[in-house]
C-alpha positions in Angstrom: -38.9 16.8 93.5 -41.4 14.0 94.8 -44.0 14.7 92.1 -41.5 14.5 89.2 -40.0 11.3 90.7 -43.6 9.7 90.9 -44.3 11.0 87.2 -41.3 9.3 86.0 -42.0 6.2 87.8 -45.5 6.0 86.4 -44.2 6.7 82.8 -41.8 3.7 83.2 -44.3 1.6 84.6 -46.9 2.4 81.8 -43.9 1.8 79.2 -43.1 -1.7 80.6 -46.8 -2.6 80.5 -46.8 -1.7 76.8 -43.6 -3.8 76.4 -45.3 -6.9 78.1 -48.1 -6.7 75.5 -45.3 -7.5 72.9 -44.2 -10.7 74.3 -40.5 -9.4 73.9 -38.9 -12.7 74.5 -40.6 -14.4 71.7 -40.0 -11.2 69.7 -36.3 -11.7 70.2 -36.5 -15.3 69.2 -38.3 -14.3 66.1 -35.7 -11.8 65.3 -33.0 -14.1 65.8 -34.6 -16.7 63.3 -35.3 -13.9 60.6 -31.5 -12.8 61.1 -30.2 -16.2 60.5 -32.5 -16.6 57.4 -31.0 -13.2 56.2 -27.3 -14.3 56.8 -27.8 -17.7 55.1 -29.6 -16.2 51.8 -26.3 -14.2 51.2 -22.8 -15.5 50.3 -21.3 -12.0 50.9 -21.9 -9.4 53.8 -25.7 -8.3 54.0 -26.1 -4.6 53.6 -26.7 -3.1 56.9 -29.7 -1.3 55.7 -31.5 -4.3 55.0 -30.0 -6.3 57.9 -31.5 -3.4 60.3 -34.6 -2.6 58.5 -35.7 -6.1 57.9 -35.1 -7.2 61.7 -36.8 -3.9 62.8 -39.9 -4.5 60.5 -40.5 -8.0 61.2 -40.0 -7.6 65.0 -42.4 -4.6 65.0 -45.3 -6.6 63.0 -44.5 -9.7 65.4 -44.8 -7.3 68.4 -48.2 -6.0 67.0 -49.6 -9.6 66.5 -48.7 -10.5 70.1 -50.5 -7.2 71.3 -53.5 -8.2 69.5 -53.3 -11.8 70.8 -53.3 -10.4 74.2 -56.2 -8.3 73.5 -58.5 -11.0 71.9 -57.5 -13.7 74.6 -57.8 -11.4 77.6 -60.7 -13.3 79.0 -58.9 -16.7 78.5 -55.5 -15.3 80.2 -57.7 -14.3 83.3 -58.3 -18.0 84.0 -54.8 -19.2 83.8 -52.1 -18.8 86.3 -49.3 -18.3 83.7 -51.0 -15.4 82.0 -53.3 -13.6 84.4 -50.8 -10.9 85.4 -50.8 -9.6 81.8 -51.4 -5.9 81.8 -54.9 -6.3 79.8 -56.1 -8.9 82.3 -55.4 -6.4 85.3 -56.9 -3.5 83.4 -53.5 -1.4 83.4 -54.1 -1.0 79.9 -57.6 -0.5 77.7 -58.7 -2.2 74.5 -58.5 0.9 72.6 -55.2 1.7 73.7 -54.0 -1.7 72.8 -55.8 -1.5 69.2 -54.1 1.8 68.6 -50.5 0.7 70.0 -50.5 -2.8 67.7 -51.7 -0.4 64.8 -48.8 1.8 65.0 -46.4 -1.0 65.5 -47.9 -2.8 62.6 -47.9 0.4 60.4 -44.5 1.2 61.1 -43.0 -2.4 60.6 -44.7 -2.5 57.2 -43.3 0.8 56.2 -39.9 -0.2 57.0 -40.1 -3.3 55.0 -41.7 -1.7 52.1 -39.4 1.5 52.0 -36.1 -0.3 52.8 -36.3 -3.8 52.2 -39.0 -5.2 49.2 -42.6 -5.6 48.8 -42.6 -9.4 48.8 -41.1 -9.3 52.5 -43.7 -6.7 53.6 -46.6 -8.6 52.0 -45.6 -12.0 53.6 -44.8 -10.4 56.9 -48.4 -8.8 56.7 -49.8 -12.2 55.9 -48.0 -13.8 59.0 -49.3 -11.0 61.2 -53.0 -11.6 59.9 -52.5 -15.3 60.4 -51.4 -15.3 63.8 -53.7 -12.5 65.0 -56.7 -13.5 63.2 -56.7 -17.0 61.7 -54.9 -18.5 64.6 -55.8 -16.7 67.6 -59.7 -15.8 66.8 -60.6 -18.9 64.6 -58.1 -21.8 65.1 -57.2 -21.6 68.9 -60.6 -21.9 70.4 -61.8 -24.7 67.7 -59.6 -27.5 67.4 -56.8 -29.4 69.2 -54.7 -29.1 66.2 -54.7 -25.4 66.6 -51.1 -25.4 67.5 -50.2 -27.5 64.4 -51.8 -25.4 61.7 -51.3 -22.1 63.7 -47.3 -23.1 63.8 -47.2 -21.8 60.1 -47.2 -18.1 61.5 -44.4 -18.8 64.1 -42.3 -20.7 61.5 -42.1 -17.8 59.0 -39.4 -15.7 60.6 -36.3 -17.2 58.8 -38.4 -17.4 55.6 -39.0 -13.8 55.8 -35.4 -13.2 56.5 -34.4 -15.3 53.4 -36.7 -13.3 51.3 -35.5 -9.8 52.6 -32.2 -10.4 51.2 -33.0 -13.0 48.1 -36.5 -11.3 47.3 -37.8 -14.6 46.4 -39.1 -17.8 48.4 -36.5 -20.5 47.3 -36.3 -24.3 48.5 -33.7 -23.0 51.2 -36.4 -20.8 52.7 -39.0 -23.3 52.7 -36.8 -25.8 54.5 -36.2 -23.2 57.5 -39.9 -22.9 57.3 -40.7 -26.5 57.9 -38.0 -27.1 60.4 -39.6 -24.7 62.7 -43.1 -25.8 61.4 -42.7 -29.3 62.6 -40.8 -28.3 65.8 -43.6 -26.2 67.1 -46.0 -29.2 68.2 -43.4 -30.9 70.2 -42.3 -27.7 71.8 -45.7 -26.6 72.6 -47.4 -29.8 73.5 -44.6 -30.6 76.2 -45.6 -27.1 77.9 -49.3 -28.1 77.7 -48.9 -31.4 79.5 -47.5 -29.9 82.7 -50.0 -26.9 82.4 -52.9 -29.1 81.6 -54.9 -27.9 84.5 -54.3 -24.3 83.3 -55.6 -25.0 79.9 -58.6 -27.0 81.3 -59.7 -23.9 83.3 -59.3 -21.8 80.2 -61.7 -23.8 78.1 -59.2 -24.0 75.1 -59.3 -27.3 73.3 -55.4 -28.2 73.9 -54.3 -31.7 73.1 -53.7 -32.9 76.5 -57.2 -31.8 77.6 -59.2 -33.2 74.6 -57.2 -36.4 74.0 -55.4 -36.8 77.3 -51.8 -37.2 78.3 -51.0 -40.6 76.7 -52.2 -39.5 73.2 -50.4 -36.2 73.6 -46.9 -37.8 74.5 -46.9 -40.3 71.7 -48.0 -37.5 69.4 -44.8 -35.4 70.7 -42.5 -38.5 70.0 -43.8 -38.9 66.6 -43.3 -35.3 65.8 -40.0 -35.2 67.2 -38.9 -38.3 64.9 -40.5 -36.2 61.8 -38.5 -33.1 62.9 -35.1 -35.1 63.1 -35.9 -36.2 59.5 -37.1 -32.7 58.5 -33.8 -31.1 59.7 -31.9 -33.4 57.2 -33.5 -31.2 54.4 -30.6 -28.4 54.3 -28.1 -31.0 53.9 -30.1 -33.0 51.1 -30.8 -29.8 49.0 -27.2 -28.8 49.4 -27.7 -25.6 51.5 -25.7 -27.2 54.3 -22.7 -29.5 55.0 -21.3 -32.1 57.2 -21.1 -29.9 60.3 -24.6 -29.1 60.2 -25.6 -32.7 59.5 -23.6 -34.0 62.3 -25.0 -31.1 64.7 -28.6 -31.8 63.6 -28.0 -35.6 64.3 -26.7 -35.1 67.8 -29.3 -32.4 68.7 -32.1 -34.4 67.4 -31.0 -37.7 69.2 -31.1 -36.0 72.5 -34.7 -34.6 71.8 -35.8 -37.9 70.7 -34.2 -39.4 74.0 -36.4 -36.6 75.9 -39.4 -37.5 73.9 -39.1 -41.1 74.5 -38.8 -40.8 78.2 -41.8 -38.5 78.2 -43.8 -41.1 76.6 -42.7 -44.2 78.6 -42.0 -42.5 82.1 -43.9 -39.1 82.3 -43.3 -36.5 85.1 -44.1 -32.8 85.1 -40.2 -32.2 85.8 -39.2 -34.1 82.8 -42.0 -32.3 80.7 -40.6 -28.9 82.0 -37.0 -30.0 80.9 -38.2 -31.4 77.5 -39.7 -27.8 76.9 -36.5 -26.1 77.9 -34.5 -28.3 75.6 -36.9 -27.5 72.8 -35.8 -23.7 73.0 -32.1 -24.7 73.3 -32.5 -27.2 70.5 -33.8 -24.6 68.1 -31.3 -22.2 68.9 -28.4 -24.6 68.6 -29.7 -26.1 65.2 -30.0 -22.8 63.7 -26.4 -21.7 65.1 -24.8 -24.9 63.7 -26.4 -24.0 60.2 -24.8 -20.6 60.6 -21.6 -21.9 61.4 -21.7 -24.4 58.7 -22.7 -21.5 56.3 -19.3 -19.6 56.9 -17.3 -22.7 57.3 
């Protein structure tokens, strides 16, 4: 009985380590954004086969990308307090196992999209996977402080992918959704980098607060937040959203600008943490408002 209990505990522990490789919370956010894209692309009900297959396929490929990211960055992760407990750093999972695991996830995700959704969504999702796992993680991240700006393109893809899953085309509304997350990423990530600056300094990664200092980063956050508020007006301007969304976007945006302004003028680590926390709420609330507006 004792041996059986130990085995089941070991199995559960191993499963949790593999799950941790996929960064499940970020995968959930990607799935949420993809789902929003699907619902916005349809005036009617989205067929459940597309809803389930697209969400699963996009999530699996995102999970595979994060597993590859953990593999490539394991030496960097070992130097940072935030990431040194990851399974690859602790040696709980090996490199070969991670490659096999990520390969299976990516293959399954691509097959689901090709078989049950459409080829366009599959190719775009595969391109996103390569963009994140290779272009961003391997090439950009160690090379330039603008890594998060350019690499943000991969993170901005889920709502566009959701849109193409239903519409089978990349239209102006899909590009508007993409641009919102693309412009949101730098102020979101840099507010985290500000209070984690010593972590990034130890890691050797050229993050903006390390290379250009706190003052420059804070001013960049403010400018990007102002650009973000302007970008969130696009859905209203092109007629995909109405007055309810516009009002929500302006209110949510004004609060974000107030955070960014205070961060620039009177910095503290606590305020930086709160700004980072608000940025996550902001994106979920903005897309939520867009969805409510769509059904009004």
